[in-house]
Biopython code that builds the backbone (N, CA, C, O; Angstrom):
import numpy as np
from Bio.PDB.StructureBuilder import StructureBuilder

atoms = [
    (1, "MET", "N", (53.481, 97.132, 84.490)),
    (1, "MET", "CA", (53.798, 95.768, 84.464)),
    (1, "MET", "C", (52.806, 94.887, 84.686)),
    (1, "MET", "O", (51.822, 95.219, 85.346)),
    (2, "GLY", "N", (52.907, 93.988, 84.305)),
    (2, "GLY", "CA", (51.902, 92.773, 84.267)),
    (2, "GLY", "C", (52.171, 91.774, 85.461)),
    (2, "GLY", "O", (53.300, 91.742, 85.949)),
    (3, "ALA", "N", (51.296, 91.060, 85.884)),
    (3, "ALA", "CA", (51.274, 90.261, 87.126)),
    (3, "ALA", "C", (52.670, 89.375, 87.072)),
    (3, "ALA", "O", (53.377, 89.220, 88.067)),
    (4, "SER", "N", (52.978, 88.802, 85.739)),
    (4, "SER", "CA", (54.256, 88.092, 85.325)),
    (4, "SER", "C", (55.530, 89.044, 85.703)),
    (4, "SER", "O", (56.591, 88.422, 85.763)),
    (5, "GLY", "N", (55.611, 90.512, 85.980)),
    (5, "GLY", "CA", (56.669, 90.931, 86.231)),
    (5, "GLY", "C", (57.490, 91.766, 84.979)),
    (5, "GLY", "O", (58.341, 92.647, 85.100)),
    (6, "VAL", "N", (57.003, 91.249, 83.910)),
    (6, "VAL", "CA", (57.329, 91.780, 82.626)),
    (6, "VAL", "C", (57.022, 92.924, 82.256)),
    (6, "VAL", "O", (55.859, 93.147, 82.591)),
    (7, "GLY", "N", (57.529, 93.867, 81.671)),
    (7, "GLY", "CA", (57.180, 95.463, 81.188)),
    (7, "GLY", "C", (56.043, 95.078, 79.882)),
    (7, "GLY", "O", (55.780, 93.920, 79.559)),
    (8, "ALA", "N", (55.575, 96.044, 79.369)),
    (8, "ALA", "CA", (54.586, 95.832, 78.488)),
    (8, "ALA", "C", (55.329, 96.019, 77.397)),
    (8, "ALA", "O", (56.324, 96.732, 77.523)),
    (9, "PRO", "N", (54.995, 95.371, 75.955)),
    (9, "PRO", "CA", (55.338, 95.392, 74.867)),
    (9, "PRO", "C", (55.819, 96.713, 74.018)),
    (9, "PRO", "O", (55.047, 97.414, 73.364)),
    (10, "GLY", "N", (56.927, 96.879, 74.119)),
    (10, "GLY", "CA", (57.378, 98.101, 73.452)),
    (10, "GLY", "C", (57.541, 99.215, 74.253)),
    (10, "GLY", "O", (57.490, 100.408, 73.957)),
    (11, "VAL", "N", (57.786, 98.548, 75.528)),
    (11, "VAL", "CA", (58.088, 99.899, 76.648)),
    (11, "VAL", "C", (59.632, 99.589, 76.952)),
    (11, "VAL", "O", (59.709, 98.527, 77.570)),
    (12, "PRO", "N", (60.806, 100.132, 76.735)),
    (12, "PRO", "CA", (62.020, 99.954, 77.226)),
    (12, "PRO", "C", (62.040, 99.386, 78.740)),
    (12, "PRO", "O", (61.174, 99.829, 79.495)),
    (13, "PRO", "N", (62.964, 98.436, 79.242)),
    (13, "PRO", "CA", (63.242, 98.289, 80.216)),
    (13, "PRO", "C", (63.891, 99.434, 81.086)),
    (13, "PRO", "O", (64.488, 100.288, 80.429)),
    (14, "PRO", "N", (63.873, 99.592, 82.449)),
    (14, "PRO", "CA", (64.159, 100.830, 83.128)),
    (14, "PRO", "C", (65.580, 100.732, 82.901)),
    (14, "PRO", "O", (66.042, 99.601, 82.749)),
    (15, "PRO", "N", (66.615, 102.076, 82.835)),
    (15, "PRO", "CA", (67.782, 101.724, 83.209)),
    (15, "PRO", "C", (68.578, 101.167, 83.922)),
    (15, "PRO", "O", (68.139, 101.064, 85.067)),
    (16, "ARG", "N", (69.887, 100.611, 83.743)),
    (16, "ARG", "CA", (70.296, 99.695, 84.586)),
    (16, "ARG", "C", (71.246, 100.777, 85.719)),
    (16, "ARG", "O", (71.748, 101.827, 85.321)),
    (17, "ALA", "N", (71.366, 100.270, 87.200)),
    (17, "ALA", "CA", (71.648, 101.304, 88.050)),
    (17, "ALA", "C", (73.558, 101.278, 87.393)),
    (17, "ALA", "O", (74.308, 100.401, 86.964)),
    (18, "VAL", "N", (73.672, 102.866, 87.669)),
    (18, "VAL", "CA", (75.119, 103.397, 87.428)),
    (18, "VAL", "C", (75.866, 103.490, 88.631)),
    (18, "VAL", "O", (75.482, 103.934, 89.713)),
    (19, "ALA", "N", (77.019, 103.005, 88.315)),
    (19, "ALA", "CA", (77.931, 103.198, 89.644)),
    (19, "ALA", "C", (78.321, 104.639, 90.006)),
    (19, "ALA", "O", (78.397, 105.496, 89.125)),
    (20, "ALA", "N", (78.540, 104.882, 91.155)),
    (20, "ALA", "CA", (79.069, 106.361, 91.768)),
    (20, "ALA", "C", (79.949, 106.957, 90.807)),
    (20, "ALA", "O", (80.903, 106.330, 90.347)),
    (21, "VAL", "N", (79.691, 108.083, 90.494)),
    (21, "VAL", "CA", (80.910, 109.004, 89.948)),
    (21, "VAL", "C", (82.148, 108.893, 90.782)),
    (21, "VAL", "O", (82.126, 109.307, 91.942)),
    (22, "ALA", "N", (83.308, 108.321, 90.227)),
    (22, "ALA", "CA", (84.326, 108.378, 91.205)),
    (22, "ALA", "C", (85.647, 109.121, 90.656)),
    (22, "ALA", "O", (85.706, 109.356, 89.449)),
    (23, "ARG", "N", (86.541, 109.438, 91.370)),
    (23, "ARG", "CA", (87.880, 109.956, 91.364)),
    (23, "ARG", "C", (88.875, 109.099, 91.357)),
    (23, "ARG", "O", (89.451, 108.775, 92.395)),
    (24, "VAL", "N", (89.215, 108.595, 90.079)),
    (24, "VAL", "CA", (90.082, 107.486, 89.861)),
    (24, "VAL", "C", (91.567, 108.153, 89.309)),
    (24, "VAL", "O", (91.725, 108.926, 88.364)),
    (25, "ALA", "N", (92.787, 107.472, 90.408)),
    (25, "ALA", "CA", (93.913, 108.077, 90.468)),
    (25, "ALA", "C", (94.745, 106.985, 89.210)),
    (25, "ALA", "O", (94.884, 105.801, 89.514)),
    (26, "LEU", "N", (95.170, 107.397, 88.064)),
    (26, "LEU", "CA", (95.634, 106.736, 87.020)),
    (26, "LEU", "C", (97.467, 106.569, 87.062)),
    (26, "LEU", "O", (98.214, 107.513, 86.808)),
    (27, "PHE", "N", (97.831, 105.513, 87.345)),
    (27, "PHE", "CA", (99.473, 105.310, 87.445)),
    (27, "PHE", "C", (99.908, 104.893, 86.443)),
    (27, "PHE", "O", (100.567, 103.861, 86.563)),
    (28, "CYS", "N", (99.750, 105.484, 85.006)),
    (28, "CYS", "CA", (100.102, 104.426, 83.880)),
    (28, "CYS", "C", (101.378, 105.823, 82.743)),
    (28, "CYS", "O", (101.020, 106.847, 82.161)),
    (29, "PRO", "N", (102.678, 105.268, 82.844)),
    (29, "PRO", "CA", (103.460, 106.155, 82.077)),
    (29, "PRO", "C", (103.143, 105.827, 80.802)),
    (29, "PRO", "O", (103.448, 106.671, 79.959)),
    (30, "ASP", "N", (102.552, 104.713, 80.378)),
    (30, "ASP", "CA", (102.539, 104.449, 78.790)),
    (30, "ASP", "C", (101.526, 105.563, 78.186)),
    (30, "ASP", "O", (100.355, 105.308, 78.469)),
    (31, "LEU", "N", (101.680, 106.544, 77.546)),
    (31, "LEU", "CA", (101.011, 107.404, 77.279)),
    (31, "LEU", "C", (99.568, 107.170, 76.469)),
    (31, "LEU", "O", (98.477, 107.720, 76.616)),
    (32, "LEU", "N", (100.063, 106.016, 75.457)),
    (32, "LEU", "CA", (98.968, 105.395, 74.552)),
    (32, "LEU", "C", (97.880, 104.947, 75.109)),
    (32, "LEU", "O", (96.761, 105.407, 74.882)),
    (33, "PHE", "N", (98.206, 103.736, 76.113)),
    (33, "PHE", "CA", (97.594, 103.010, 76.778)),
    (33, "PHE", "C", (96.495, 103.777, 77.861)),
    (33, "PHE", "O", (95.289, 103.631, 78.064)),
    (34, "GLY", "N", (97.494, 104.620, 78.415)),
    (34, "GLY", "CA", (96.879, 105.733, 79.469)),
    (34, "GLY", "C", (95.777, 106.298, 79.213)),
    (34, "GLY", "O", (94.723, 106.273, 79.849)),
    (35, "SER", "N", (96.128, 106.980, 77.950)),
    (35, "SER", "CA", (95.268, 107.822, 77.425)),
    (35, "SER", "C", (93.838, 106.907, 76.663)),
    (35, "SER", "O", (92.839, 107.510, 76.269)),
    (36, "LYS", "N", (93.977, 105.545, 76.577)),
    (36, "LYS", "CA", (92.743, 104.856, 75.992)),
    (36, "LYS", "C", (91.865, 104.621, 77.346)),
    (36, "LYS", "O", (90.644, 104.768, 77.395)),
    (37, "VAL", "N", (92.904, 104.132, 78.711)),
    (37, "VAL", "CA", (92.067, 103.906, 79.624)),
    (37, "VAL", "C", (91.363, 105.240, 80.391)),
    (37, "VAL", "O", (90.354, 105.185, 81.094)),
    (38, "GLU", "N", (92.007, 106.232, 80.135)),
    (38, "GLU", "CA", (91.421, 107.822, 80.693)),
    (38, "GLU", "C", (90.139, 107.871, 80.112)),
    (38, "GLU", "O", (89.096, 107.856, 80.765)),
    (39, "GLY", "N", (90.249, 107.959, 78.310)),
    (39, "GLY", "CA", (89.029, 108.220, 77.824)),
    (39, "GLY", "C", (87.791, 107.512, 78.080)),
    (39, "GLY", "O", (86.695, 108.070, 78.130)),
    (40, "ALA", "N", (88.020, 106.058, 78.270)),
    (40, "ALA", "CA", (87.053, 105.099, 78.587)),
    (40, "ALA", "C", (86.130, 105.515, 80.085)),
    (40, "ALA", "O", (84.926, 105.529, 80.340)),
    (41, "LEU", "N", (87.310, 105.816, 80.842)),
    (41, "LEU", "CA", (86.878, 106.409, 82.367)),
    (41, "LEU", "C", (85.870, 107.380, 82.317)),
    (41, "LEU", "O", (84.741, 107.257, 82.792)),
    (42, "ARG", "N", (86.418, 108.554, 81.596)),
    (42, "ARG", "CA", (85.792, 109.953, 81.593)),
    (42, "ARG", "C", (84.478, 109.604, 80.766)),
    (42, "ARG", "O", (83.416, 110.177, 81.013)),
    (43, "ALA", "N", (84.590, 108.705, 79.844)),
    (43, "ALA", "CA", (83.188, 108.782, 79.044)),
    (43, "ALA", "C", (82.147, 107.976, 79.936)),
    (43, "ALA", "O", (80.950, 108.144, 79.704)),
    (44, "ALA", "N", (82.567, 107.064, 80.996)),
    (44, "ALA", "CA", (81.759, 106.769, 81.831)),
    (44, "ALA", "C", (81.212, 107.745, 83.022)),
    (44, "ALA", "O", (80.582, 107.350, 84.003)),
    (45, "GLY", "N", (81.534, 108.940, 82.776)),
    (45, "GLY", "CA", (81.338, 109.703, 83.938)),
    (45, "GLY", "C", (82.401, 109.995, 85.211)),
    (45, "GLY", "O", (82.095, 110.742, 86.140)),
    (46, "HIS", "N", (83.535, 109.385, 85.133)),
    (46, "HIS", "CA", (84.609, 109.419, 86.145)),
    (46, "HIS", "C", (85.343, 110.282, 86.006)),
    (46, "HIS", "O", (85.393, 110.669, 84.838)),
    (47, "GLU", "N", (86.198, 110.981, 86.927)),
    (47, "GLU", "CA", (87.102, 111.924, 86.914)),
    (47, "GLU", "C", (88.366, 111.401, 87.062)),
    (47, "GLU", "O", (88.436, 110.687, 88.063)),
    (48, "VAL", "N", (89.183, 111.472, 86.565)),
    (48, "VAL", "CA", (90.633, 110.864, 86.205)),
    (48, "VAL", "C", (91.619, 111.883, 86.276)),
    (48, "VAL", "O", (91.541, 112.861, 85.534)),
    (49, "VAL", "N", (92.817, 111.708, 87.346)),
    (49, "VAL", "CA", (93.672, 112.187, 87.716)),
    (49, "VAL", "C", (94.984, 111.228, 87.533)),
    (49, "VAL", "O", (95.008, 109.998, 87.558)),
    (50, "ARG", "N", (96.042, 112.116, 87.348)),
    (50, "ARG", "CA", (97.170, 111.276, 86.990)),
    (50, "ARG", "C", (98.109, 111.449, 88.352)),
    (50, "ARG", "O", (98.361, 112.497, 88.947)),
    (51, "ASP", "N", (98.458, 110.380, 88.599)),
    (51, "ASP", "CA", (99.454, 110.637, 89.587)),
    (51, "ASP", "C", (99.127, 111.043, 91.061)),
    (51, "ASP", "O", (99.991, 111.453, 91.837)),
    (52, "GLY", "N", (97.851, 110.900, 91.371)),
    (52, "GLY", "CA", (97.180, 111.751, 92.615)),
    (52, "GLY", "C", (96.481, 110.884, 93.196)),
    (52, "GLY", "O", (96.644, 109.756, 92.730)),
    (53, "HIS", "N", (95.467, 110.988, 94.376)),
    (53, "HIS", "CA", (94.846, 110.808, 95.188)),
    (53, "HIS", "C", (93.207, 110.319, 94.715)),
    (53, "HIS", "O", (92.484, 111.283, 94.465)),
    (54, "GLY", "N", (92.746, 109.352, 94.612)),
    (54, "GLY", "CA", (91.453, 109.143, 94.278)),
    (54, "GLY", "C", (90.639, 108.242, 94.960)),
    (54, "GLY", "O", (91.109, 107.752, 95.987)),
    (55, "ASP", "N", (89.383, 107.878, 94.566)),
    (55, "ASP", "CA", (88.507, 106.966, 95.052)),
    (55, "ASP", "C", (89.115, 105.768, 95.253)),
    (55, "ASP", "O", (89.228, 105.113, 96.289)),
    (56, "VAL", "N", (89.615, 105.487, 93.796)),
    (56, "VAL", "CA", (90.176, 104.033, 93.468)),
    (56, "VAL", "C", (91.435, 104.413, 92.600)),
    (56, "VAL", "O", (91.496, 105.453, 91.944)),
    (57, "ALA", "N", (92.443, 103.458, 92.663)),
    (57, "ALA", "CA", (93.791, 103.493, 91.809)),
    (57, "ALA", "C", (94.043, 102.463, 90.465)),
    (57, "ALA", "O", (93.849, 101.262, 90.653)),
    (58, "VAL", "N", (94.314, 102.755, 89.611)),
    (58, "VAL", "CA", (94.598, 101.767, 88.608)),
    (58, "VAL", "C", (96.041, 102.110, 88.409)),
    (58, "VAL", "O", (96.482, 103.227, 88.138)),
    (59, "VAL", "N", (96.736, 100.977, 88.583)),
    (59, "VAL", "CA", (98.536, 100.986, 88.368)),
    (59, "VAL", "C", (98.956, 100.141, 87.238)),
    (59, "VAL", "O", (98.666, 98.947, 87.168)),
    (60, "ASP", "N", (99.562, 100.702, 86.460)),
    (60, "ASP", "CA", (100.491, 99.985, 85.152)),
    (60, "ASP", "C", (101.629, 99.150, 86.104)),
    (60, "ASP", "O", (102.354, 99.594, 86.993)),
    (61, "LEU", "N", (101.485, 97.585, 85.501)),
    (61, "LEU", "CA", (102.398, 96.946, 86.183)),
    (61, "LEU", "C", (103.230, 96.434, 85.168)),
    (61, "LEU", "O", (104.047, 95.546, 85.412)),
    (62, "THR", "N", (103.080, 96.950, 83.994)),
    (62, "THR", "CA", (104.217, 96.094, 82.478)),
    (62, "THR", "C", (105.391, 96.834, 82.687)),
    (62, "THR", "O", (106.058, 96.625, 81.674)),
    (63, "GLN", "N", (106.153, 97.739, 83.585)),
    (63, "GLN", "CA", (107.312, 98.261, 83.629)),
    (63, "GLN", "C", (108.096, 97.303, 84.054)),
    (63, "GLN", "O", (109.291, 97.377, 83.770)),
    (64, "GLY", "N", (107.673, 96.358, 84.711)),
    (64, "GLY", "CA", (108.790, 95.234, 85.374)),
    (64, "GLY", "C", (109.038, 95.308, 86.662)),
    (64, "GLY", "O", (110.064, 94.792, 87.105)),
    (65, "GLU", "N", (108.089, 96.001, 87.534)),
    (65, "GLU", "CA", (108.298, 96.138, 88.483)),
    (65, "GLU", "C", (107.102, 96.496, 89.642)),
    (65, "GLU", "O", (106.329, 97.295, 89.114)),
    (66, "VAL", "N", (106.783, 96.265, 90.689)),
    (66, "VAL", "CA", (105.394, 96.196, 91.428)),
    (66, "VAL", "C", (105.631, 97.508, 92.560)),
    (66, "VAL", "O", (106.192, 97.349, 93.644)),
    (67, "PRO", "N", (105.104, 98.770, 92.086)),
    (67, "PRO", "CA", (105.126, 99.483, 93.400)),
    (67, "PRO", "C", (104.170, 99.297, 94.351)),
    (67, "PRO", "O", (103.054, 98.919, 93.998)),
    (68, "PRO", "N", (104.375, 99.465, 95.304)),
    (68, "PRO", "CA", (103.579, 99.375, 96.543)),
    (68, "PRO", "C", (102.185, 99.834, 96.226)),
    (68, "PRO", "O", (102.209, 100.955, 95.718)),
    (69, "PRO", "N", (100.995, 99.341, 96.356)),
    (69, "PRO", "CA", (99.956, 100.017, 96.258)),
    (69, "PRO", "C", (99.558, 101.482, 96.976)),
    (69, "PRO", "O", (99.766, 101.560, 98.187)),
    (70, "PRO", "N", (99.137, 102.352, 96.456)),
    (70, "PRO", "CA", (98.660, 103.561, 97.182)),
    (70, "PRO", "C", (97.778, 103.533, 98.207)),
    (70, "PRO", "O", (96.658, 103.046, 98.057)),
    (71, "ALA", "N", (98.161, 104.016, 99.274)),
    (71, "ALA", "CA", (97.509, 103.745, 100.729)),
    (71, "ALA", "C", (96.247, 104.596, 100.528)),
    (71, "ALA", "O", (96.138, 105.701, 99.996)),
    (72, "GLY", "N", (95.091, 103.601, 101.228)),
    (72, "GLY", "CA", (93.837, 104.347, 101.292)),
    (72, "GLY", "C", (92.756, 104.477, 100.235)),
    (72, "GLY", "O", (91.764, 105.205, 100.230)),
    (73, "MET", "N", (93.163, 103.644, 99.391)),
    (73, "MET", "CA", (92.132, 103.493, 98.101)),
    (73, "MET", "C", (92.407, 102.237, 97.899)),
    (73, "MET", "O", (93.483, 101.741, 98.235)),
    (74, "PRO", "N", (91.031, 101.298, 97.071)),
    (74, "PRO", "CA", (91.160, 100.207, 96.615)),
    (74, "PRO", "C", (92.102, 100.499, 95.023)),
    (74, "PRO", "O", (92.143, 101.497, 94.303)),
    (75, "THR", "N", (92.688, 99.335, 94.923)),
    (75, "THR", "CA", (93.852, 99.366, 93.873)),
    (75, "THR", "C", (93.713, 98.410, 92.395)),
    (75, "THR", "O", (94.009, 97.231, 92.591)),
    (76, "LEU", "N", (93.518, 98.570, 91.699)),
    (76, "LEU", "CA", (93.254, 97.897, 90.354)),
    (76, "LEU", "C", (94.950, 97.754, 89.486)),
    (76, "LEU", "O", (95.357, 98.816, 89.016)),
    (77, "GLY", "N", (95.726, 96.697, 89.328)),
    (77, "GLY", "CA", (96.691, 96.474, 88.645)),
    (77, "GLY", "C", (96.532, 95.748, 87.603)),
    (77, "GLY", "O", (95.726, 94.820, 87.548)),
    (78, "PHE", "N", (97.486, 96.192, 86.430)),
    (78, "PHE", "CA", (97.238, 95.354, 85.089)),
    (78, "PHE", "C", (98.632, 95.170, 84.923)),
    (78, "PHE", "O", (99.512, 95.928, 85.332)),
    (79, "TYR", "N", (98.779, 94.091, 84.284)),
    (79, "TYR", "CA", (100.101, 93.252, 83.818)),
    (79, "TYR", "C", (100.273, 92.867, 82.629)),
    (79, "TYR", "O", (99.250, 92.916, 81.945)),
    (80, "SER", "N", (101.473, 92.386, 81.969)),
    (80, "SER", "CA", (101.462, 91.727, 80.514)),
    (80, "SER", "C", (100.978, 90.112, 81.159)),
    (80, "SER", "O", (101.201, 89.622, 82.266)),
    (81, "HIS", "N", (100.322, 89.620, 80.106)),
    (81, "HIS", "CA", (99.935, 88.226, 80.175)),
    (81, "HIS", "C", (100.734, 87.023, 80.598)),
    (81, "HIS", "O", (100.475, 85.976, 81.192)),
    (82, "VAL", "N", (101.912, 87.627, 80.012)),
    (82, "VAL", "CA", (103.083, 86.632, 79.968)),
    (82, "VAL", "C", (103.882, 86.965, 81.496)),
    (82, "VAL", "O", (104.637, 86.075, 81.888)),
    (83, "ASP", "N", (103.799, 87.698, 82.008)),
    (83, "ASP", "CA", (104.306, 88.043, 83.026)),
    (83, "ASP", "C", (103.756, 87.507, 84.402)),
    (83, "ASP", "O", (103.536, 88.424, 85.194)),
    (84, "GLN", "N", (103.549, 86.553, 84.762)),
    (84, "GLN", "CA", (102.585, 85.642, 85.821)),
    (84, "GLN", "C", (103.407, 86.267, 87.502)),
    (84, "GLN", "O", (102.706, 86.569, 88.468)),
    (85, "GLU", "N", (104.862, 86.346, 87.525)),
    (85, "GLU", "CA", (105.581, 86.691, 88.353)),
    (85, "GLU", "C", (105.079, 88.250, 88.927)),
    (85, "GLU", "O", (104.966, 88.410, 90.142)),
    (86, "ILE", "N", (104.846, 89.156, 88.163)),
    (86, "ILE", "CA", (104.591, 90.266, 88.141)),
    (86, "ILE", "C", (102.939, 90.286, 89.049)),
    (86, "ILE", "O", (102.675, 91.041, 89.985)),
    (87, "ARG", "N", (102.072, 89.312, 88.488)),
    (87, "ARG", "CA", (100.841, 89.238, 88.944)),
    (87, "ARG", "C", (101.037, 88.425, 90.393)),
    (87, "ARG", "O", (100.081, 88.520, 91.162)),
    (88, "GLN", "N", (101.619, 88.023, 90.619)),
    (88, "GLN", "CA", (101.904, 86.976, 91.904)),
    (88, "GLN", "C", (102.164, 88.073, 92.869)),
    (88, "GLN", "O", (101.563, 88.252, 93.928)),
    (89, "ALA", "N", (103.488, 89.051, 92.199)),
    (89, "ALA", "CA", (104.141, 89.981, 93.589)),
    (89, "ALA", "C", (103.106, 91.045, 93.899)),
    (89, "ALA", "O", (103.059, 91.704, 94.937)),
    (90, "ALA", "N", (102.190, 91.135, 92.748)),
    (90, "ALA", "CA", (101.122, 92.535, 93.327)),
    (90, "ALA", "C", (100.141, 92.024, 93.863)),
    (90, "ALA", "O", (99.432, 92.870, 94.407)),
    (91, "GLU", "N", (99.744, 90.890, 93.961)),
    (91, "GLU", "CA", (98.815, 90.203, 95.118)),
    (91, "GLU", "C", (99.328, 90.259, 96.318)),
    (91, "GLU", "O", (98.770, 90.803, 97.270)),
    (92, "ALA", "N", (100.612, 89.607, 96.360)),
    (92, "ALA", "CA", (101.297, 89.309, 97.521)),
    (92, "ALA", "C", (101.302, 91.088, 98.048)),
    (92, "ALA", "O", (101.040, 91.434, 99.200)),
    (93, "ALA", "N", (101.566, 91.794, 97.215)),
    (93, "ALA", "CA", (101.861, 93.228, 97.967)),
    (93, "ALA", "C", (100.562, 93.981, 98.430)),
    (93, "ALA", "O", (100.551, 95.056, 99.030)),
    (94, "GLY", "N", (99.401, 93.194, 98.029)),
    (94, "GLY", "CA", (97.897, 93.826, 98.849)),
    (94, "GLY", "C", (97.313, 94.662, 97.330)),
    (94, "GLY", "O", (96.603, 95.652, 97.504)),
    (95, "TYR", "N", (97.571, 94.317, 96.181)),
    (95, "TYR", "CA", (96.540, 94.878, 95.426)),
    (95, "TYR", "C", (95.196, 94.254, 95.433)),
    (95, "TYR", "O", (95.212, 93.028, 95.545)),
    (96, "ASP", "N", (94.127, 94.779, 95.345)),
    (96, "ASP", "CA", (92.671, 94.348, 95.457)),
    (96, "ASP", "C", (92.725, 93.736, 94.504)),
    (96, "ASP", "O", (92.490, 92.545, 94.705)),
    (97, "LEU", "N", (92.992, 94.065, 93.221)),
    (97, "LEU", "CA", (92.504, 92.998, 91.935)),
    (97, "LEU", "C", (93.896, 93.356, 91.089)),
    (97, "LEU", "O", (94.500, 94.425, 91.169)),
    (98, "VAL", "N", (94.254, 92.247, 90.284)),
    (98, "VAL", "CA", (95.297, 92.300, 89.380)),
    (98, "VAL", "C", (94.835, 91.342, 88.147)),
    (98, "VAL", "O", (94.486, 90.167, 88.263)),
    (99, "VAL", "N", (94.908, 92.090, 86.948)),
    (99, "VAL", "CA", (94.067, 91.841, 85.651)),
    (99, "VAL", "C", (95.152, 91.887, 84.626)),
    (99, "VAL", "O", (95.985, 92.791, 84.684)),
    (100, "PRO", "N", (95.210, 90.835, 83.545)),
    (100, "PRO", "CA", (96.175, 91.078, 82.548)),
    (100, "PRO", "C", (95.515, 92.405, 81.651)),
    (100, "PRO", "O", (94.314, 92.636, 81.516)),
    (101, "ARG", "N", (96.404, 93.025, 81.209)),
    (101, "ARG", "CA", (96.104, 94.065, 80.299)),
    (101, "ARG", "C", (95.450, 94.098, 79.080)),
    (101, "ARG", "O", (95.218, 95.111, 78.419)),
    (102, "SER", "N", (95.131, 92.838, 78.776)),
    (102, "SER", "CA", (93.860, 92.981, 77.529)),
    (102, "SER", "C", (92.486, 92.485, 78.325)),
    (102, "SER", "O", (91.610, 92.161, 77.522)),
    (103, "ARG", "N", (92.145, 92.367, 79.547)),
    (103, "ARG", "CA", (91.360, 92.440, 80.129)),
    (103, "ARG", "C", (90.914, 93.940, 80.666)),
    (103, "ARG", "O", (89.801, 94.463, 80.731)),
    (104, "MET", "N", (92.025, 94.348, 80.969)),
    (104, "MET", "CA", (92.000, 95.850, 81.239)),
    (104, "MET", "C", (91.266, 96.828, 80.160)),
    (104, "MET", "O", (90.431, 97.702, 80.394)),
    (105, "ASN", "N", (91.736, 96.487, 79.101)),
    (105, "ASN", "CA", (91.799, 97.188, 77.702)),
    (105, "ASN", "C", (90.038, 96.678, 77.641)),
    (105, "ASN", "O", (89.255, 97.569, 77.311)),
    (106, "ARG", "N", (89.550, 95.523, 77.898)),
    (106, "ARG", "CA", (88.154, 95.341, 77.431)),
    (106, "ARG", "C", (87.178, 95.667, 78.518)),
    (106, "ARG", "O", (86.069, 96.055, 78.151)),
    (107, "GLU", "N", (87.377, 95.586, 79.574)),
    (107, "GLU", "CA", (86.244, 95.804, 80.875)),
    (107, "GLU", "C", (87.086, 96.608, 81.997)),
    (107, "GLU", "O", (87.091, 96.191, 83.156)),
    (108, "GLY", "N", (87.744, 97.684, 81.652)),
    (108, "GLY", "CA", (88.458, 98.565, 82.672)),
    (108, "GLY", "C", (87.568, 99.350, 83.497)),
    (108, "GLY", "O", (87.693, 99.674, 84.678)),
    (109, "VAL", "N", (86.725, 99.577, 82.736)),
    (109, "VAL", "CA", (85.535, 100.525, 83.383)),
    (109, "VAL", "C", (84.675, 99.764, 84.446)),
    (109, "VAL", "O", (84.478, 100.213, 85.575)),
    (110, "ARG", "N", (84.130, 98.456, 83.942)),
    (110, "ARG", "CA", (83.480, 97.702, 84.699)),
    (110, "ARG", "C", (84.332, 97.253, 85.910)),
    (110, "ARG", "O", (83.754, 97.045, 86.977)),
    (111, "LEU", "N", (85.672, 97.089, 85.809)),
    (111, "LEU", "CA", (86.553, 96.428, 86.841)),
    (111, "LEU", "C", (86.731, 97.545, 87.823)),
    (111, "LEU", "O", (86.620, 97.234, 89.009)),
    (112, "VAL", "N", (87.071, 99.190, 87.431)),
    (112, "VAL", "CA", (87.066, 100.128, 88.286)),
    (112, "VAL", "C", (85.736, 100.118, 89.233)),
    (112, "VAL", "O", (85.799, 100.239, 90.456)),
    (113, "GLU", "N", (84.663, 99.976, 88.585)),
    (113, "GLU", "CA", (83.549, 100.572, 88.892)),
    (113, "GLU", "C", (83.274, 99.276, 90.292)),
    (113, "GLU", "O", (82.804, 99.568, 91.391)),
    (114, "GLY", "N", (83.547, 98.393, 90.023)),
    (114, "GLY", "CA", (83.446, 96.842, 90.927)),
    (114, "GLY", "C", (84.459, 97.229, 92.131)),
    (114, "GLY", "O", (84.235, 96.718, 93.228)),
    (115, "LEU", "N", (85.379, 97.962, 92.008)),
    (115, "LEU", "CA", (86.032, 98.502, 93.322)),
    (115, "LEU", "C", (85.508, 99.492, 94.076)),
    (115, "LEU", "O", (86.087, 99.709, 95.141)),
    (116, "LEU", "N", (84.325, 100.319, 93.738)),
    (116, "LEU", "CA", (84.078, 101.342, 94.219)),
    (116, "LEU", "C", (83.201, 101.165, 95.656)),
    (116, "LEU", "O", (82.856, 102.159, 96.296)),
]
sb = StructureBuilder()
sb.init_structure("model")
sb.init_model(0)
sb.init_chain("A")
sb.init_seg("    ")
for serial, (resi, resn, name, xyz) in enumerate(atoms, 1):
    if name == "N":
        sb.init_residue(resn, " ", resi, " ")
    sb.init_atom(name, np.array(xyz, "f"), 0.0, 1.0, " ", f" {name:<3s}", serial, name[0])
structure = sb.get_structure()
C-alpha cells in the first residue's frame, strides 16, 4: 500500500470480515419461504435447524400470532408489512429485531449476522 493507504492498482482489496458461522434456529411453517431463508443462510455458511436451539432464532410472525421469543438467544421476527399490530406485539414481547417479510427476503443473512 502506498502512503495514502490505497492499494496498488490492479490489486484486489482485502476480503471483508465474515461473521462467525452460527447455528440458526428457524421457526417458519411456510415451507416455501422457509426454504428460501434456509438456503440463503446455508449459502452464507451457517447451520440451520428447524424448531431447535441455536445461536440466534428467526421466527415467522405472519401466522397471525406472536409466540414468545425463544429463551437464551437473540431473536429476529418477520411479519407482513400490512400487519403493524404484529410488529408492535413482537417488539413488546422482547424480540430483538422485527422486520417486514420483504426486508427479510432481501437482507436476511445480514440481519441474522447483525444479531450474532
